[in-house]
Backbone as CSV, one residue per row, in Angstrom:
resi,resn,N_x,N_y,N_z,CA_x,CA_y,CA_z,C_x,C_y,C_z
1,MET,242.097,81.783,155.391,240.492,82.102,155.154,239.735,82.136,156.126
2,SER,238.714,83.310,156.367,237.989,83.356,157.307,236.987,82.249,157.179
3,ASP,235.989,82.115,158.585,235.324,81.186,158.519,233.927,81.684,157.576
4,LEU,233.640,82.827,157.388,232.904,83.221,156.386,232.997,82.934,155.159
5,GLN,234.282,83.028,154.470,234.635,82.548,153.213,234.771,81.246,153.205
6,SER,234.835,80.365,154.364,234.948,79.213,154.253,233.680,78.707,153.857
7,LEU,232.359,79.356,154.981,231.139,78.940,154.616,230.424,79.012,153.217
8,TYR,230.969,80.341,152.861,230.651,80.778,150.993,231.026,79.775,150.246
9,GLN,232.500,79.171,150.256,232.807,78.196,149.423,232.192,76.908,149.998
10,GLU,231.882,76.678,150.708,231.088,75.202,150.794,229.439,75.453,150.161
11,VAL,229.176,76.625,150.106,227.543,76.694,149.693,227.828,76.872,148.339
12,ILE,228.729,77.505,147.689,228.929,77.090,146.391,229.509,75.565,145.740
13,LEU,230.118,74.839,146.667,230.544,73.492,146.410,229.041,72.781,146.384
14,ASP,228.497,73.281,147.569,227.153,72.008,147.585,226.508,72.253,146.328
15,HIS,225.982,73.481,145.841,225.478,73.608,144.975,226.078,73.199,143.558
16,SER,227.247,73.054,143.457,227.997,72.532,142.255,227.729,71.134,142.410
17,ARG,227.852,70.434,143.466,227.762,68.958,143.415,226.049,68.303,143.598
18,ASN,225.421,69.057,144.067,224.070,68.981,144.236,223.391,69.923,143.744
19,PRO,223.126,70.166,142.383,222.558,71.354,141.715,220.972,71.117,141.866
20,ARG,220.614,72.287,142.418,219.111,72.307,142.443,218.450,72.801,140.857
21,HIS,217.205,72.446,140.680,216.486,72.643,139.332,217.372,72.143,138.405
22,PHE,218.374,71.331,138.445,219.127,70.567,137.357,217.838,69.513,136.445
23,GLY,217.960,69.556,135.470,217.616,69.066,134.069,216.483,69.387,133.451
24,LYS,216.215,68.772,132.506,215.250,69.481,131.472,213.838,68.956,131.911
25,PRO,212.801,70.236,132.357,211.775,70.023,132.814,210.513,69.115,131.498
26,GLN,209.537,68.719,132.155,208.572,68.472,131.065,207.902,69.484,130.293
27,GLN,207.654,70.495,131.144,207.144,71.664,130.379,207.677,73.035,130.639
28,TRP,208.058,73.770,129.823,208.660,75.267,129.748,208.110,76.314,128.584
29,THR,208.320,77.498,129.267,207.864,78.352,127.979,208.587,78.872,127.159
30,HIS,210.054,79.242,127.935,211.209,79.712,127.244,212.460,78.799,127.145
31,HIS,213.145,78.567,126.262,214.289,77.917,126.484,215.743,78.635,125.415
32,ILE,216.877,78.336,126.401,217.922,79.610,125.712,219.056,78.446,125.966
33,ARG,219.948,78.494,125.163,221.242,77.944,125.147,222.397,79.110,125.601
34,GLY,223.148,78.648,126.687,224.520,79.644,126.772,225.492,79.244,126.645
35,GLN,226.655,79.659,126.270,227.954,79.441,126.280,229.123,80.113,126.752
36,ASN,230.286,79.491,127.183,231.322,80.371,127.979,232.391,79.639,127.164
37,PRO,232.690,80.017,125.950,233.852,79.511,125.231,235.166,79.428,126.110
38,LEU,235.291,80.203,126.794,236.649,80.399,127.453,237.014,79.180,128.553
39,CYS,235.659,78.849,128.912,235.850,77.535,130.110,235.269,76.417,129.505
40,GLY,234.512,76.577,128.700,233.788,75.303,127.897,232.260,75.277,128.720
41,ASP,231.930,76.113,129.540,230.555,75.751,130.070,229.358,75.991,129.149
42,GLU,228.528,75.217,128.911,227.206,75.266,128.111,226.500,74.772,129.058
43,ILE,225.030,75.670,128.753,223.604,75.550,129.559,222.569,75.624,128.719
44,ASP,221.527,74.838,128.933,220.211,74.939,128.578,219.507,75.297,129.559
45,LEU,218.872,76.785,129.283,217.937,77.188,130.399,216.650,76.987,130.079
46,TYR,215.755,76.470,130.856,214.169,76.239,130.607,213.585,77.496,131.685
47,VAL,212.836,77.974,131.245,212.122,78.957,132.134,210.268,78.635,131.842
48,THR,209.798,78.831,132.896,208.414,79.086,132.683,207.846,80.428,133.596
49,LEU,207.370,81.093,132.432,206.830,82.304,133.056,205.379,82.493,132.618
50,ASP,204.911,83.025,133.931,203.344,83.231,133.989,203.285,84.871,133.096
51,GLU,203.060,84.741,131.908,203.100,86.169,131.173,202.029,87.160,131.662
52,GLU,200.886,86.560,132.012,199.785,87.484,132.739,200.179,88.026,134.061
53,LYS,200.991,87.436,134.809,200.976,87.963,136.208,202.488,88.416,135.932
54,GLN,203.532,88.279,134.905,204.965,88.696,135.034,205.801,88.248,136.076
55,VAL,205.342,86.643,136.344,205.944,85.760,137.457,206.766,84.812,137.092
56,ILE,208.112,84.717,137.138,208.953,83.394,136.835,208.384,82.037,137.694
57,ARG,207.604,81.182,136.889,207.209,80.132,137.756,208.097,79.370,137.987
58,SER,209.100,78.763,137.110,210.125,78.015,137.338,211.494,78.146,136.515
59,ILE,212.748,77.908,137.030,213.628,77.773,136.113,214.413,76.308,136.382
60,HIS,214.623,76.059,135.336,215.798,74.750,135.485,216.750,74.646,134.574
61,PHE,218.198,74.072,134.336,218.962,74.225,133.461,219.359,72.679,133.300
62,ASP,220.121,72.727,132.374,220.639,71.290,131.891,222.249,71.586,131.156
63,GLY,222.986,71.086,131.484,224.179,70.919,130.499,225.635,70.718,131.393
64,GLN,226.811,71.395,131.304,227.879,70.948,131.554,228.933,72.142,131.984
65,GLY,229.444,72.109,132.800,230.528,73.291,133.465,231.076,73.097,134.323
66,CYS,232.123,74.443,134.558,232.834,74.142,135.923,232.300,74.234,136.949
67,SER,232.740,73.899,138.174,232.033,74.129,139.400,231.441,75.524,139.868
68,ILE,232.056,76.696,139.380,231.399,78.168,139.332,230.205,78.094,138.653
69,SER,230.325,77.726,137.653,228.812,77.657,136.492,227.851,77.123,136.938
70,ILE,228.052,75.783,137.447,227.246,75.121,137.856,226.408,75.794,139.058
71,ALA,227.135,75.884,140.002,226.707,76.308,141.347,225.937,77.746,140.964
72,SER,226.473,78.510,140.175,225.977,79.626,139.931,224.440,79.772,139.327
73,ALA,224.060,78.790,138.330,223.212,78.614,137.755,222.082,77.858,138.729
74,SER,222.679,76.794,139.425,221.723,76.541,140.618,221.128,77.384,141.290
75,PHE,222.334,78.196,141.935,221.599,79.298,142.819,220.750,80.238,142.326
76,MET,221.060,80.790,141.283,220.431,81.375,140.403,218.684,80.686,140.279
77,ALA,218.410,79.885,139.928,217.442,79.067,139.709,216.398,78.825,141.065
78,GLU,217.219,78.704,142.326,216.501,78.574,143.465,216.319,79.828,144.000
79,HIS,216.912,81.017,143.427,217.053,82.051,144.296,215.937,83.111,143.284
80,LEU,215.570,82.911,141.864,214.677,83.815,141.131,213.588,82.929,140.804
81,SER,213.359,81.744,141.076,212.042,80.970,140.850,211.033,81.834,141.621
82,GLY,209.840,82.125,141.296,208.742,82.965,141.805,209.065,84.353,141.949
83,LYS,209.616,84.745,141.519,210.029,86.435,141.437,209.475,87.002,140.190
84,SER,208.935,88.088,140.333,208.270,88.908,139.400,209.589,88.991,138.222
85,ARG,208.912,89.545,137.247,210.040,89.857,136.322,211.262,90.641,136.288
86,THR,210.426,92.058,136.812,211.086,93.196,137.498,211.931,92.877,138.450
87,GLU,211.418,92.055,139.261,212.502,92.022,140.688,213.534,91.042,139.787
88,ALA,213.459,89.879,139.098,214.424,89.229,138.743,215.463,89.972,137.764
89,LEU,215.166,91.060,137.213,215.872,91.999,136.590,216.754,92.675,137.568
90,THR,216.248,93.192,138.430,217.075,93.830,139.368,218.154,93.010,140.137
91,TRP,217.586,91.441,140.564,218.693,90.965,141.231,219.770,90.477,140.133
92,ILE,219.518,90.542,138.982,220.638,90.015,137.759,221.567,91.393,137.798
93,GLN,221.158,92.221,137.662,221.844,93.539,137.628,222.564,93.506,138.894
94,ARG,222.290,93.136,139.822,222.725,93.303,141.562,224.068,92.050,141.320
95,PHE,223.603,91.232,140.583,224.474,90.015,140.507,226.048,90.791,139.638
96,PHE,225.640,91.062,138.354,226.347,91.808,137.595,227.489,92.418,138.425
97,GLN,226.766,93.269,138.717,227.534,94.471,139.808,228.413,94.030,140.790
98,MET,227.753,93.241,141.830,228.758,92.684,142.590,229.915,91.554,142.220
99,VAL,229.818,91.139,141.150,231.003,89.916,140.495,232.063,91.120,139.605
100,LYS,231.604,92.115,139.162,232.403,92.971,138.634,233.080,94.548,139.543
101,THR,233.013,94.101,140.727,233.142,95.244,141.677,234.734,94.706,141.762
102,PRO,235.861,95.665,141.922,236.951,95.114,142.225,237.060,94.555,143.547
103,PHE,237.881,93.724,143.800,237.903,92.605,144.786,238.534,93.407,145.821
104,THR,239.373,94.643,145.498,239.833,95.516,146.531,238.659,96.081,147.671
105,GLU,237.377,96.343,147.015,236.373,97.486,147.379,235.640,96.049,148.461
106,PRO,235.251,96.539,149.646,234.294,95.817,150.274,232.572,95.344,149.805
107,LEU,231.887,94.883,150.030,230.660,94.502,149.289,229.743,94.410,150.617
108,ASN,228.786,95.040,150.355,227.562,95.263,151.172,226.727,94.422,151.276
109,GLU,226.894,93.545,152.501,226.000,92.131,152.485,224.600,92.636,152.521
110,GLU,224.085,93.774,153.051,222.896,93.957,153.212,222.289,94.092,151.546
111,GLU,223.112,94.414,150.769,222.713,95.005,149.063,222.565,93.935,148.486
112,TYR,223.663,92.587,148.828,223.480,91.545,148.141,222.707,90.532,148.592
113,GLY,222.610,90.557,149.726,221.659,89.245,150.183,222.571,88.040,150.470
114,ASP,221.858,87.160,149.834,222.462,85.390,149.597,223.442,85.574,148.817
115,LEU,223.108,86.519,147.585,224.174,86.331,146.227,225.547,86.733,146.708
116,ILE,225.834,87.327,148.194,227.219,87.654,148.389,228.265,86.397,148.408
117,VAL,227.503,85.128,148.522,228.619,83.869,148.430,229.398,83.950,146.903
118,PHE,228.615,84.495,146.114,229.799,84.410,145.065,230.591,85.596,144.787
119,GLY,230.622,86.563,145.797,231.520,87.595,145.858,232.838,87.482,145.598
120,GLY,233.507,86.054,146.074,234.820,85.683,145.891,235.161,85.950,144.740
121,VAL,234.235,85.358,143.503,234.498,85.199,142.063,235.278,86.560,141.789
122,ARG,234.950,87.711,142.363,235.453,88.981,141.753,237.185,88.845,141.612
123,ALA,237.750,87.972,142.960,239.300,87.630,142.764,239.491,86.986,141.555
124,PHE,238.785,86.199,140.878,239.354,85.439,139.727,238.764,86.422,138.501
125,PRO,239.032,87.053,137.628,238.486,87.739,136.879,238.045,86.852,135.800
126,SER,238.826,85.814,135.287,238.488,85.087,134.214,237.253,84.291,134.752
127,ARG,237.269,83.919,135.795,235.898,83.097,136.220,234.573,84.014,136.429
128,VAL,234.488,85.093,136.172,233.530,85.908,136.085,232.213,85.740,135.272
129,LYS,232.955,85.432,133.818,232.261,84.703,132.756,231.551,83.188,133.070
130,CYS,231.938,82.544,133.875,231.417,81.533,134.317,230.227,81.702,135.190
131,ALA,230.615,82.449,136.294,229.411,82.874,137.006,228.452,83.237,136.434
132,THR,228.563,84.295,135.501,227.423,85.116,134.986,226.599,84.716,133.936
133,LEU,227.111,83.337,133.176,226.605,82.703,132.245,224.879,82.613,132.311
134,ALA,224.486,81.603,133.240,223.472,81.434,133.657,222.138,82.693,133.677
135,TRP,223.244,83.774,134.266,222.315,85.058,134.603,222.164,85.498,133.063
136,HIS,223.270,85.728,132.517,222.959,86.480,130.968,221.870,85.730,130.298
137,ALA,221.747,84.088,130.472,220.668,83.416,129.457,219.402,84.072,130.100
138,LEU,219.291,84.241,131.638,218.016,84.485,132.174,217.685,86.092,131.716
139,GLU,218.494,86.737,131.539,218.326,88.136,131.302,217.640,88.154,129.677
140,SER,218.189,87.324,128.912,217.827,87.137,127.536,216.252,87.033,127.700
141,VAL,215.988,85.883,128.235,214.735,85.631,128.398,213.797,86.499,128.654
142,LEU,213.824,87.127,130.043,213.241,87.958,130.447,213.425,89.479,129.727
143,LYS,213.959,89.809,129.111,213.994,90.804,127.972,213.350,90.616,126.625
144,GLY,213.026,89.382,126.442,212.598,89.086,125.452,213.462,88.645,124.005
145,GLU,214.514,88.431,124.145,215.716,88.545,123.315,215.723,87.119,122.868
146,GLY,215.898,86.175,123.582,215.819,84.798,123.160,216.554,84.126,122.509
147,LYS,217.727,84.832,122.190,218.718,83.958,121.405,220.068,83.632,122.198
148,GLU,220.617,82.729,121.679,222.006,82.218,122.232,222.577,83.086,122.995
149,VAL,222.987,83.033,124.221,223.889,83.868,125.015,225.464,83.189,124.628
150,ILE,226.592,83.973,124.319,227.764,83.650,124.583,228.224,84.808,125.350
151,THR,229.106,84.254,126.349,229.543,85.180,127.473,230.908,85.955,126.748
152,THR,230.594,87.042,127.116,231.938,87.888,126.268,232.291,88.752,127.225
153,GLU,231.733,89.034,128.371,232.323,90.038,129.519,232.206,89.445,130.756
C-alpha cells in the first residue's frame, strides 16, 4: 500500500471512529431517512437550509452503519456544510462519478479535491452503496424530493 493510500485509509478510519456532525440537532429544516439494505446501513439526515440564500447552514446525521457509510456521511457533512445548493449538487455528482469510475482508471486529484480519499471504494463495487447513501439522501433534500432513500445503485 502506498503512503498516499495509507493516508486516505487513516482519514476514513478517523471519520468512522470520530464522526463529525453526528447526532440529532436541536433544530433543522429538512429530515430524510436513508437505508442500504445490502449492508444494513441506516441514517437519518438533518439539514438546515437557508431557503432565501440557497445555502446549507448545517448537516447532521444519526444512525448506524459500516465504517464506510459512517465515514462518508461524516465527510459529506463536513465538506458540504456552508455550500450553496448548486455547489453541493455539483459536489454530489462529482462524488457519484468518482466512486463509479472503473478502478483501473486513474482519478484526477484536482477534479475531486478532498473527496479523493473515497476513491478506493471503487475497488469494492458492493461498498459503493455504503459510500453513497448519505450523498443520495442529501441530493433528495436539495432537489426537493424529501422521500426516504434506499440505495439501489
